[in-house]
C-alpha positions in Angstrom: -13.1 12.6 9.9 -13.9 16.1 8.9 -13.5 19.2 11.0 -15.9 22.1 11.6 -16.0 25.1 13.8 -18.6 25.4 16.5 -20.2 28.6 17.6 -17.3 29.4 19.9 -14.9 29.2 16.9 -13.3 26.1 18.3 -12.4 23.3 15.9 -14.1 20.0 16.6 -14.0 16.7 14.8 -17.1 15.6 13.0 -17.5 11.8 12.7 -18.8 10.5 9.4 -21.3 7.8 10.5 -22.7 5.1 8.1 -26.2 3.8 8.6 -28.1 1.0 6.8 -31.4 -0.7 7.3 -33.7 -3.1 5.5 -37.5 -2.9 5.7 -37.5 -4.0 9.4 -35.4 -1.0 10.4 -36.4 1.5 7.7 -38.6 3.8 9.9 -36.1 3.8 12.8 -33.3 4.7 10.4 -35.2 7.7 9.1 -35.6 9.1 12.6 -31.9 8.4 13.6 -30.5 10.1 10.5 -32.4 13.2 11.2 -31.4 13.2 14.9 -27.7 12.5 14.1 -27.5 15.3 11.5 -29.2 17.7 13.9 -26.4 17.2 16.5 -23.7 17.6 13.9 -22.8 14.2 12.5 -22.2 13.6 8.9 -24.3 10.6 7.9 -23.8 8.3 4.9 -27.0 6.4 4.2 -26.3 3.0 2.7 -30.0 2.3 2.2 -32.7 1.1 1.9 -33.7 4.4 0.4 -37.4 3.4 0.2 -39.5 1.0 2.1 -39.7 -2.3 0.2 -41.3 -5.1 2.2 -39.2 -8.2 1.8 -35.9 -6.6 0.9 -32.7 -8.2 2.3 -30.5 -6.8 5.0 -27.2 -8.1 3.5 -27.8 -5.8 0.5 -27.5 -2.8 2.7 -25.4 -4.0 5.7 -22.5 -5.5 3.7 -21.7 -2.2 1.9 -21.9 -0.4 5.2 -19.5 -2.9 6.8 -17.1 -2.7 4.0 -17.1 1.1 4.3 -16.4 0.9 8.0 -13.6 -1.7 7.5 -12.0 0.6 4.8 -12.3 3.6 7.0 -14.6 5.5 4.7 -16.9 6.0 7.7 -15.8 6.1 11.3 -18.5 3.9 12.7 -21.6 2.1 11.5 -25.2 1.6 12.6 -26.9 -1.4 11.0 -30.6 -2.0 11.6 -32.9 -4.9 10.7 -36.1 -6.2 12.4 -34.3 -7.8 15.3 -30.7 -6.6 14.7 -29.5 -10.2 14.7 -29.3 -10.7 10.9 -27.5 -7.3 10.5 -24.9 -8.4 13.1 -24.4 -11.8 11.4 -24.0 -10.2 8.0 -21.7 -7.4 9.1 -19.3 -9.8 10.9 -18.7 -11.6 7.6 -16.7 -8.6 6.4 -13.0 -8.6 7.6 -12.3 -5.6 9.7 -15.9 -5.2 10.8 -16.7 -5.8 14.4 -20.4 -5.7 14.9 -22.7 -6.5 17.8 -26.4 -6.3 18.6 -26.7 -3.7 21.3 -29.7 -3.5 23.6 -28.1 -1.9 26.8 -25.9 1.0 27.7 -23.1 -1.1 29.2 -22.6 -3.1 26.0 -22.8 0.1 23.9 -19.6 1.5 25.4 -17.9 -1.7 26.6 -18.0 -3.2 23.1 -16.0 -0.2 21.8 -13.7 0.2 24.8 -12.6 -3.5 25.1 -13.4 -5.0 21.7 -13.0 -2.1 19.3 -16.6 -2.6 18.0 -17.1 -0.4 15.0 -20.7 -1.3 14.0 -23.7 -1.2 16.3 -26.6 -3.3 15.3 -30.2 -2.5 16.4 -33.6 -4.1 16.1 -36.0 -1.8 14.4 -38.9 -3.8 15.6 -37.7 -4.0 19.2 -35.8 -0.8 19.9 -37.6 2.6 20.2 -36.2 5.8 18.8 -35.3 7.3 22.2 -33.5 4.2 23.4 -31.8 3.8 20.1 -30.5 7.3 20.1 -29.2 7.0 23.7 -27.4 3.8 22.8 -25.9 5.4 19.7 -24.7 8.4 21.6 -22.9 6.1 24.1 -21.4 4.1 21.2 -20.2 7.1 19.4 -18.6 8.7 22.5 -16.8 5.5 23.5 -13.1 5.0 22.6 -11.0 1.8 22.4 -8.8 1.5 25.4 -6.0 -0.3 23.6 -4.8 -2.2 26.7 -2.4 -5.1 26.0 -5.0 -7.7 26.7 -7.5 -6.1 24.3 -4.9 -5.8 21.6 -3.9 -9.5 22.1 -7.5 -10.5 21.7 -8.0 -8.4 18.6 -4.9 -9.9 17.1 -6.4 -13.3 17.4 -9.6 -12.2 15.7 -7.6 -10.6 12.9 -5.5 -13.8 12.5 -8.7 -15.8 12.1 -9.9 -13.3 9.5 -6.7 -13.9 7.5 -7.0 -17.7 7.8 -10.6 -17.5 6.6 -9.6 -15.3 3.6 -6.9 -17.8 2.6 -9.4 -20.7 3.0 -12.0 -18.9 0.9 -9.5 -18.2 -1.9 -8.8 -22.0 -2.3 
């Protein structure tokens, strides 16, 4: 996270947000980047950088998910036509916890209880205003860290380790 001073000379944290989209989410991504920058977020764009019909969401979502997992960006937003493929791809990266979000409850609950760090959206099914509302809720939510949530995350992390070991054989 970076810091900056607002107009009242107070120091505030600025989250670095990653965003990625294939052709199905390209137009929505352009709008969201502009809106996020306008309200003060630093945005890393993982592509697509131009509209190419038939490009593949993993080419953009996987680098985003890796950056989130490594802490290079605080949170990620992944967009494809429905949001489903982006969610599937992002969750293949150890440390990425992605979900398709279509409602405000899931936008904050996914972070608060499950430490979700990537929000997936459907560029063909989610309008700009709703997407921005959901993203705002997602970015303002914080993981609660209660014992039961930590226990559940430990089980997910253990599964990731087993899968990495299996993949290495």
